[in-house]
Biopython code that builds the backbone (N, CA, C, O; Angstrom):
import numpy as np
from Bio.PDB.StructureBuilder import StructureBuilder

atoms = [
    (1, "UNK", "N", (-11.421, -0.751, -3.857)),
    (1, "UNK", "CA", (-11.227, -0.635, -2.429)),
    (1, "UNK", "C", (-9.821, -0.095, -2.182)),
    (1, "UNK", "O", (-8.866, -0.534, -2.823)),
    (2, "UNK", "N", (-9.694, 0.819, -1.291)),
    (2, "UNK", "CA", (-8.406, 1.339, -0.849)),
    (2, "UNK", "C", (-7.999, 0.571, 0.403)),
    (2, "UNK", "O", (-8.852, 0.153, 1.186)),
    (3, "UNK", "N", (-6.683, 0.385, 0.592)),
    (3, "UNK", "CA", (-6.220, -0.426, 1.719)),
    (3, "UNK", "C", (-5.082, 0.249, 2.468)),
    (3, "UNK", "O", (-4.244, 0.935, 1.882)),
    (4, "UNK", "N", (-5.077, 0.036, 3.780)),
    (4, "UNK", "CA", (-3.949, 0.442, 4.618)),
    (4, "UNK", "C", (-3.212, -0.835, 4.997)),
    (4, "UNK", "O", (-3.814, -1.783, 5.500)),
    (5, "UNK", "N", (-1.916, -0.854, 4.756)),
    (5, "UNK", "CA", (-1.081, -2.014, 5.058)),
    (5, "UNK", "C", (-0.130, -1.622, 6.178)),
    (5, "UNK", "O", (0.591, -0.630, 6.073)),
    (6, "UNK", "N", (-0.132, -2.398, 7.241)),
    (6, "UNK", "CA", (0.760, -2.144, 8.368)),
    (6, "UNK", "C", (2.011, -2.996, 8.199)),
    (6, "UNK", "O", (1.921, -4.223, 8.145)),
    (7, "UNK", "N", (3.169, -2.363, 8.116)),
    (7, "UNK", "CA", (4.416, -3.086, 7.878)),
    (7, "UNK", "C", (5.130, -3.454, 9.167)),
    (7, "UNK", "O", (6.258, -3.945, 9.120)),
    (8, "UNK", "N", (4.514, -3.235, 10.303)),
    (8, "UNK", "CA", (5.132, -3.512, 11.599)),
    (8, "UNK", "C", (5.586, -4.970, 11.661)),
    (8, "UNK", "O", (4.801, -5.878, 11.391)),
    (9, "UNK", "N", (6.832, -5.190, 12.011)),
    (9, "UNK", "CA", (7.361, -6.542, 12.154)),
    (9, "UNK", "C", (7.927, -7.139, 10.886)),
    (9, "UNK", "O", (8.542, -8.204, 10.934)),
    (10, "UNK", "N", (7.736, -6.482, 9.741)),
    (10, "UNK", "CA", (8.303, -6.997, 8.500)),
    (10, "UNK", "C", (9.792, -6.671, 8.477)),
    (10, "UNK", "O", (10.183, -5.509, 8.589)),
    (11, "UNK", "N", (10.617, -7.703, 8.332)),
    (11, "UNK", "CA", (12.063, -7.497, 8.319)),
    (11, "UNK", "C", (12.676, -7.757, 6.955)),
    (11, "UNK", "O", (13.805, -7.344, 6.688)),
    (12, "UNK", "N", (11.940, -8.436, 6.095)),
    (12, "UNK", "CA", (12.417, -8.655, 4.729)),
    (12, "UNK", "C", (11.246, -9.087, 3.862)),
    (12, "UNK", "O", (10.188, -9.469, 4.362)),
    (13, "UNK", "N", (11.458, -9.017, 2.552)),
    (13, "UNK", "CA", (10.448, -9.469, 1.600)),
    (13, "UNK", "C", (11.202, -9.990, 0.385)),
    (13, "UNK", "O", (11.989, -9.261, -0.218)),
    (14, "UNK", "N", (10.966, -11.247, 0.024)),
    (14, "UNK", "CA", (11.732, -11.836, -1.073)),
    (14, "UNK", "C", (11.197, -11.390, -2.435)),
    (14, "UNK", "O", (10.101, -10.837, -2.535)),
    (15, "UNK", "N", (11.981, -11.637, -3.468)),
    (15, "UNK", "CA", (11.651, -11.161, -4.806)),
    (15, "UNK", "C", (10.289, -11.661, -5.305)),
    (15, "UNK", "O", (9.505, -10.855, -5.805)),
    (16, "UNK", "N", (9.974, -12.973, -5.188)),
    (16, "UNK", "CA", (8.646, -13.418, -5.655)),
    (16, "UNK", "C", (7.493, -12.705, -4.938)),
    (16, "UNK", "O", (6.477, -12.400, -5.562)),
    (17, "UNK", "N", (7.640, -12.441, -3.653)),
    (17, "UNK", "CA", (6.591, -11.735, -2.915)),
    (17, "UNK", "C", (6.471, -10.293, -3.401)),
    (17, "UNK", "O", (5.360, -9.796, -3.585)),
    (18, "UNK", "N", (7.588, -9.622, -3.608)),
    (18, "UNK", "CA", (7.565, -8.238, -4.119)),
    (18, "UNK", "C", (6.883, -8.176, -5.477)),
    (18, "UNK", "O", (6.056, -7.301, -5.734)),
    (19, "UNK", "N", (7.246, -9.127, -6.347)),
    (19, "UNK", "CA", (6.675, -9.129, -7.691)),
    (19, "UNK", "C", (5.167, -9.383, -7.647)),
    (19, "UNK", "O", (4.410, -8.758, -8.390)),
    (20, "UNK", "N", (4.733, -10.289, -6.785)),
    (20, "UNK", "CA", (3.303, -10.575, -6.666)),
    (20, "UNK", "C", (2.554, -9.349, -6.139)),
    (20, "UNK", "O", (1.511, -8.982, -6.680)),
    (21, "UNK", "N", (3.073, -8.723, -5.102)),
    (21, "UNK", "CA", (2.393, -7.569, -4.511)),
    (21, "UNK", "C", (2.312, -6.386, -5.471)),
    (21, "UNK", "O", (1.446, -5.524, -5.315)),
    (22, "UNK", "N", (3.198, -6.335, -6.456)),
    (22, "UNK", "CA", (3.182, -5.252, -7.434)),
    (22, "UNK", "C", (2.382, -5.614, -8.684)),
    (22, "UNK", "O", (2.150, -4.755, -9.534)),
    (23, "UNK", "N", (1.962, -6.864, -8.807)),
    (23, "UNK", "CA", (1.288, -7.330, -10.023)),
    (23, "UNK", "C", (-0.207, -7.006, -10.025)),
    (23, "UNK", "O", (-0.786, -6.639, -9.003)),
    (24, "UNK", "N", (-0.814, -7.156, -11.213)),
    (24, "UNK", "CA", (-2.267, -6.988, -11.348)),
    (24, "UNK", "C", (-2.998, -7.950, -10.426)),
    (24, "UNK", "O", (-3.954, -7.564, -9.753)),
    (25, "UNK", "N", (-2.550, -9.210, -10.392)),
    (25, "UNK", "CA", (-3.221, -10.212, -9.561)),
    (25, "UNK", "C", (-3.083, -9.869, -8.074)),
    (25, "UNK", "O", (-4.033, -10.029, -7.308)),
    (26, "UNK", "N", (-1.913, -9.403, -7.673)),
    (26, "UNK", "CA", (-1.666, -9.077, -6.273)),
    (26, "UNK", "C", (-2.409, -7.847, -5.787)),
    (26, "UNK", "O", (-2.590, -7.662, -4.583)),
    (27, "UNK", "N", (-2.841, -7.004, -6.717)),
    (27, "UNK", "CA", (-3.560, -5.784, -6.348)),
    (27, "UNK", "C", (-5.005, -5.809, -6.835)),
    (27, "UNK", "O", (-5.684, -4.782, -6.831)),
    (28, "UNK", "N", (-5.471, -6.982, -7.254)),
    (28, "UNK", "CA", (-6.833, -7.112, -7.755)),
    (28, "UNK", "C", (-7.849, -6.603, -6.730)),
    (28, "UNK", "O", (-7.816, -6.986, -5.560)),
    (29, "UNK", "N", (-8.738, -5.747, -7.185)),
    (29, "UNK", "CA", (-9.777, -5.209, -6.313)),
    (29, "UNK", "C", (-9.357, -3.986, -5.522)),
    (29, "UNK", "O", (-10.175, -3.396, -4.814)),
    (30, "UNK", "N", (-8.094, -3.594, -5.630)),
    (30, "UNK", "CA", (-7.599, -2.426, -4.891)),
    (30, "UNK", "C", (-7.487, -1.220, -5.812)),
    (30, "UNK", "O", (-7.074, -1.346, -6.965)),
    (31, "UNK", "N", (-7.855, -0.058, -5.302)),
    (31, "UNK", "CA", (-7.694, 1.179, -6.067)),
    (31, "UNK", "C", (-6.421, 1.911, -5.651)),
    (31, "UNK", "O", (-5.855, 2.665, -6.443)),
    (32, "UNK", "N", (-5.963, 1.695, -4.411)),
    (32, "UNK", "CA", (-4.739, 2.320, -3.897)),
    (32, "UNK", "C", (-4.391, 1.674, -2.563)),
    (32, "UNK", "O", (-5.244, 1.077, -1.906)),
    (33, "UNK", "N", (-3.123, 1.801, -2.173)),
    (33, "UNK", "CA", (-2.686, 1.279, -0.875)),
    (33, "UNK", "C", (-1.770, 2.277, -0.185)),
    (33, "UNK", "O", (-0.917, 2.906, -0.811)),
    (34, "UNK", "N", (-1.965, 2.404, 1.108)),
    (34, "UNK", "CA", (-1.080, 3.212, 1.950)),
    (34, "UNK", "C", (-0.356, 2.229, 2.875)),
    (34, "UNK", "O", (-0.987, 1.401, 3.533)),
    (35, "UNK", "N", (0.963, 2.332, 2.915)),
    (35, "UNK", "CA", (1.753, 1.449, 3.771)),
    (35, "UNK", "C", (2.201, 2.251, 4.990)),
    (35, "UNK", "O", (2.857, 3.285, 4.862)),
    (36, "UNK", "N", (1.839, 1.761, 6.170)),
    (36, "UNK", "CA", (2.226, 2.420, 7.414)),
    (36, "UNK", "C", (3.566, 1.846, 7.867)),
    (36, "UNK", "O", (3.706, 0.642, 8.079)),
    (37, "UNK", "N", (4.540, 2.733, 8.010)),
    (37, "UNK", "CA", (5.867, 2.326, 8.479)),
    (37, "UNK", "C", (6.095, 2.924, 9.860)),
    (37, "UNK", "O", (5.609, 4.013, 10.165)),
    (38, "UNK", "N", (6.838, 2.203, 10.690)),
    (38, "UNK", "CA", (7.043, 2.686, 12.056)),
    (38, "UNK", "C", (8.514, 2.789, 12.443)),
    (38, "UNK", "O", (8.842, 2.944, 13.619)),
    (39, "UNK", "N", (9.395, 2.703, 11.453)),
    (39, "UNK", "CA", (10.820, 2.815, 11.752)),
    (39, "UNK", "C", (11.561, 3.240, 10.491)),
    (39, "UNK", "O", (11.052, 3.091, 9.381)),
    (40, "UNK", "N", (12.767, 3.770, 10.671)),
    (40, "UNK", "CA", (13.572, 4.116, 9.496)),
    (40, "UNK", "C", (13.837, 2.892, 8.613)),
    (40, "UNK", "O", (13.877, 3.013, 7.388)),
    (41, "UNK", "N", (14.018, 1.719, 9.222)),
    (41, "UNK", "CA", (14.248, 0.508, 8.437)),
    (41, "UNK", "C", (13.024, 0.150, 7.607)),
    (41, "UNK", "O", (13.154, -0.217, 6.440)),
    (42, "UNK", "N", (11.838, 0.254, 8.196)),
    (42, "UNK", "CA", (10.608, -0.029, 7.456)),
    (42, "UNK", "C", (10.441, 0.935, 6.293)),
    (42, "UNK", "O", (10.005, 0.532, 5.214)),
    (43, "UNK", "N", (10.780, 2.197, 6.496)),
    (43, "UNK", "CA", (10.700, 3.189, 5.422)),
    (43, "UNK", "C", (11.690, 2.837, 4.310)),
    (43, "UNK", "O", (11.355, 2.925, 3.129)),
    (44, "UNK", "N", (12.898, 2.442, 4.683)),
    (44, "UNK", "CA", (13.913, 2.049, 3.713)),
    (44, "UNK", "C", (13.426, 0.842, 2.904)),
    (44, "UNK", "O", (13.533, 0.831, 1.678)),
    (45, "UNK", "N", (12.895, -0.166, 3.587)),
    (45, "UNK", "CA", (12.385, -1.363, 2.928)),
    (45, "UNK", "C", (11.224, -1.010, 1.994)),
    (45, "UNK", "O", (11.155, -1.503, 0.868)),
    (46, "UNK", "N", (10.324, -0.166, 2.462)),
    (46, "UNK", "CA", (9.183, 0.249, 1.648)),
    (46, "UNK", "C", (9.595, 1.031, 0.419)),
    (46, "UNK", "O", (9.077, 0.796, -0.672)),
    (47, "UNK", "N", (10.523, 1.956, 0.587)),
    (47, "UNK", "CA", (11.005, 2.738, -0.548)),
    (47, "UNK", "C", (11.713, 1.837, -1.563)),
    (47, "UNK", "O", (11.575, 2.027, -2.771)),
    (48, "UNK", "N", (12.464, 0.866, -1.068)),
    (48, "UNK", "CA", (13.119, -0.091, -1.954)),
    (48, "UNK", "C", (12.066, -0.848, -2.769)),
    (48, "UNK", "O", (12.181, -0.961, -3.989)),
    (49, "UNK", "N", (11.057, -1.356, -2.098)),
    (49, "UNK", "CA", (9.980, -2.083, -2.774)),
    (49, "UNK", "C", (9.346, -1.223, -3.868)),
    (49, "UNK", "O", (9.148, -1.690, -4.989)),
    (50, "UNK", "N", (9.032, 0.021, -3.544)),
    (50, "UNK", "CA", (8.346, 0.890, -4.494)),
    (50, "UNK", "C", (9.232, 1.265, -5.679)),
    (50, "UNK", "O", (8.730, 1.459, -6.786)),
    (51, "UNK", "N", (10.536, 1.370, -5.461)),
    (51, "UNK", "CA", (11.449, 1.705, -6.564)),
    (51, "UNK", "C", (11.718, 0.504, -7.470)),
    (51, "UNK", "O", (11.771, 0.642, -8.692)),
    (52, "UNK", "N", (11.885, -0.655, -6.875)),
    (52, "UNK", "CA", (12.238, -1.859, -7.634)),
    (52, "UNK", "C", (11.027, -2.438, -8.359)),
    (52, "UNK", "O", (11.146, -2.861, -9.508)),
    (53, "UNK", "N", (9.887, -2.463, -7.721)),
    (53, "UNK", "CA", (8.681, -3.052, -8.290)),
    (53, "UNK", "C", (7.651, -1.965, -8.537)),
    (53, "UNK", "O", (7.062, -1.434, -7.596)),
    (54, "UNK", "N", (7.439, -1.639, -9.787)),
    (54, "UNK", "CA", (6.439, -0.638, -10.139)),
    (54, "UNK", "C", (5.054, -1.248, -9.951)),
    (54, "UNK", "O", (4.713, -2.254, -10.574)),
    (55, "UNK", "N", (4.274, -0.632, -9.095)),
    (55, "UNK", "CA", (2.945, -1.157, -8.787)),
    (55, "UNK", "C", (1.925, -0.720, -9.837)),
    (55, "UNK", "O", (2.110, 0.288, -10.519)),
    (56, "UNK", "N", (0.858, -1.487, -9.953)),
    (56, "UNK", "CA", (-0.196, -1.164, -10.909)),
    (56, "UNK", "C", (-1.239, -0.213, -10.320)),
    (56, "UNK", "O", (-2.157, 0.219, -11.018)),
    (57, "UNK", "N", (-1.094, 0.112, -9.032)),
    (57, "UNK", "CA", (-1.992, 1.050, -8.351)),
    (57, "UNK", "C", (-1.144, 2.070, -7.594)),
    (57, "UNK", "O", (0.036, 1.816, -7.350)),
    (58, "UNK", "N", (-1.709, 3.211, -7.218)),
    (58, "UNK", "CA", (-0.967, 4.165, -6.401)),
    (58, "UNK", "C", (-0.660, 3.573, -5.023)),
    (58, "UNK", "O", (-1.536, 3.005, -4.370)),
    (59, "UNK", "N", (0.588, 3.715, -4.595)),
    (59, "UNK", "CA", (1.026, 3.244, -3.280)),
    (59, "UNK", "C", (1.914, 4.322, -2.682)),
    (59, "UNK", "O", (2.767, 4.886, -3.367)),
    (60, "UNK", "N", (1.709, 4.605, -1.400)),
    (60, "UNK", "CA", (2.494, 5.639, -0.732)),
    (60, "UNK", "C", (2.782, 5.209, 0.702)),
    (60, "UNK", "O", (1.968, 4.533, 1.331)),
    (61, "UNK", "N", (3.940, 5.603, 1.210)),
    (61, "UNK", "CA", (4.337, 5.298, 2.581)),
    (61, "UNK", "C", (3.932, 6.431, 3.518)),
    (61, "UNK", "O", (3.986, 7.608, 3.161)),
    (62, "UNK", "N", (3.523, 6.039, 4.734)),
    (62, "UNK", "CA", (3.145, 7.005, 5.758)),
    (62, "UNK", "C", (3.622, 6.524, 7.117)),
    (62, "UNK", "O", (3.759, 5.322, 7.346)),
    (63, "UNK", "N", (3.872, 7.459, 8.011)),
    (63, "UNK", "CA", (4.171, 7.098, 9.395)),
    (63, "UNK", "C", (2.965, 7.361, 10.290)),
    (63, "UNK", "O", (2.935, 6.919, 11.438)),
    (64, "UNK", "N", (1.971, 8.081, 9.769)),
    (64, "UNK", "CA", (0.767, 8.399, 10.538)),
    (64, "UNK", "C", (-0.478, 7.878, 9.825)),
    (64, "UNK", "O", (-0.683, 8.158, 8.644)),
    (65, "UNK", "N", (-1.295, 7.134, 10.531)),
    (65, "UNK", "CA", (-2.509, 6.552, 9.959)),
    (65, "UNK", "C", (-3.455, 7.643, 9.456)),
    (65, "UNK", "O", (-4.060, 7.495, 8.394)),
    (66, "UNK", "N", (-3.584, 8.724, 10.202)),
    (66, "UNK", "CA", (-4.522, 9.784, 9.803)),
    (66, "UNK", "C", (-4.138, 10.389, 8.453)),
    (66, "UNK", "O", (-5.015, 10.719, 7.654)),
    (67, "UNK", "N", (-2.850, 10.536, 8.191)),
    (67, "UNK", "CA", (-2.405, 11.077, 6.900)),
    (67, "UNK", "C", (-2.654, 10.067, 5.788)),
    (67, "UNK", "O", (-3.011, 10.447, 4.673)),
    (68, "UNK", "N", (-2.470, 8.791, 6.080)),
    (68, "UNK", "CA", (-2.742, 7.736, 5.100)),
    (68, "UNK", "C", (-4.224, 7.725, 4.742)),
    (68, "UNK", "O", (-4.579, 7.644, 3.566)),
    (69, "UNK", "N", (-5.085, 7.804, 5.744)),
    (69, "UNK", "CA", (-6.527, 7.807, 5.505)),
    (69, "UNK", "C", (-6.939, 9.001, 4.646)),
    (69, "UNK", "O", (-7.758, 8.872, 3.736)),
    (70, "UNK", "N", (-6.371, 10.146, 4.942)),
    (70, "UNK", "CA", (-6.700, 11.354, 4.184)),
    (70, "UNK", "C", (-6.277, 11.191, 2.724)),
    (70, "UNK", "O", (-7.037, 11.544, 1.823)),
    (71, "UNK", "N", (-5.076, 10.663, 2.477)),
    (71, "UNK", "CA", (-4.582, 10.452, 1.122)),
    (71, "UNK", "C", (-5.454, 9.439, 0.376)),
    (71, "UNK", "O", (-5.751, 9.629, -0.803)),
    (72, "UNK", "N", (-5.864, 8.372, 1.051)),
    (72, "UNK", "CA", (-6.661, 7.323, 0.413)),
    (72, "UNK", "C", (-8.060, 7.790, 0.023)),
    (72, "UNK", "O", (-8.670, 7.202, -0.870)),
    (73, "UNK", "N", (-8.579, 8.822, 0.662)),
    (73, "UNK", "CA", (-9.931, 9.305, 0.363)),
    (73, "UNK", "C", (-10.130, 9.591, -1.122)),
    (73, "UNK", "O", (-11.221, 9.381, -1.652)),
    (74, "UNK", "N", (-9.102, 10.059, -1.785)),
    (74, "UNK", "CA", (-9.230, 10.385, -3.201)),
    (74, "UNK", "C", (-9.431, 9.147, -4.083)),
    (74, "UNK", "O", (-9.829, 9.273, -5.241)),
    (75, "UNK", "N", (-9.158, 7.960, -3.547)),
    (75, "UNK", "CA", (-9.279, 6.719, -4.300)),
    (75, "UNK", "C", (-10.515, 5.905, -3.913)),
    (75, "UNK", "O", (-10.723, 4.804, -4.422)),
    (76, "UNK", "N", (-11.315, 6.443, -3.030)),
    (76, "UNK", "CA", (-12.531, 5.749, -2.601)),
    (76, "UNK", "C", (-13.704, 6.311, -3.388)),
    (76, "UNK", "O", (-13.971, 7.512, -3.356)),
    (77, "UNK", "N", (-14.402, 5.427, -4.095)),
    (77, "UNK", "CA", (-15.535, 5.872, -4.907)),
    (77, "UNK", "C", (-16.789, 5.955, -4.050)),
    (77, "UNK", "O", (-16.815, 5.457, -2.925)),
    (78, "UNK", "N", (-17.808, 6.574, -4.577)),
    (78, "UNK", "CA", (-19.084, 6.690, -3.868)),
    (78, "UNK", "C", (-19.641, 5.314, -3.547)),
    (78, "UNK", "O", (-20.157, 5.102, -2.449)),
    (79, "UNK", "N", (-19.547, 4.367, -4.486)),
    (79, "UNK", "CA", (-20.063, 3.025, -4.242)),
    (79, "UNK", "C", (-19.351, 2.349, -3.080)),
    (79, "UNK", "O", (-19.985, 1.641, -2.298)),
    (80, "UNK", "N", (-18.048, 2.554, -2.953)),
    (80, "UNK", "CA", (-17.323, 1.937, -1.853)),
    (80, "UNK", "C", (-17.734, 2.538, -0.520)),
    (80, "UNK", "O", (-17.871, 1.822, 0.472)),
    (81, "UNK", "N", (-17.929, 3.843, -0.493)),
    (81, "UNK", "CA", (-18.226, 4.492, 0.783)),
    (81, "UNK", "C", (-19.636, 4.198, 1.284)),
    (81, "UNK", "O", (-19.915, 4.373, 2.470)),
    (82, "UNK", "N", (-20.536, 3.750, 0.393)),
    (82, "UNK", "CA", (-21.888, 3.447, 0.880)),
    (82, "UNK", "C", (-22.133, 1.944, 0.997)),
    (82, "UNK", "O", (-23.274, 1.504, 1.136)),
    (83, "UNK", "N", (-21.041, 1.153, 0.937)),
    (83, "UNK", "CA", (-21.173, -0.273, 1.167)),
    (83, "UNK", "C", (-21.531, -1.107, -0.039)),
    (83, "UNK", "O", (-21.783, -2.305, 0.094)),
    (84, "UNK", "N", (-21.561, -0.498, -1.223)),
    (84, "UNK", "CA", (-21.920, -1.246, -2.428)),
    (84, "UNK", "C", (-20.733, -1.555, -3.313)),
    (84, "UNK", "O", (-20.928, -2.011, -4.439)),
    (85, "UNK", "N", (-19.525, -1.331, -2.863)),
    (85, "UNK", "CA", (-18.396, -1.530, -3.761)),
    (85, "UNK", "C", (-17.395, -2.452, -3.298)),
    (85, "UNK", "O", (-16.403, -2.685, -3.989)),
]
sb = StructureBuilder()
sb.init_structure("model")
sb.init_model(0)
sb.init_chain("A")
sb.init_seg("    ")
for serial, (resi, resn, name, xyz) in enumerate(atoms, 1):
    if name == "N":
        sb.init_residue(resn, " ", resi, " ")
    sb.init_atom(name, np.array(xyz, "f"), 0.0, 1.0, " ", f" {name:<3s}", serial, name[0])
structure = sb.get_structure()
């Protein structure tokens, strides 16, 4: 499953949370994630997270939902798109 994560309102993220979100367990069942940012601070925080914690799945930051959806399409399998995945 591909996921869109909205970072609106996030002002910080502690080390244990970052490590969990980047781990196999934290990304279980996900094929990729797009993080929607709505401010320069959110982009800075997101880029920091992605540089410090190497994720086990593809993750990319976006400011536009439509661009995130388009990018995620490559990670959605046929089974997921027909409700069986």
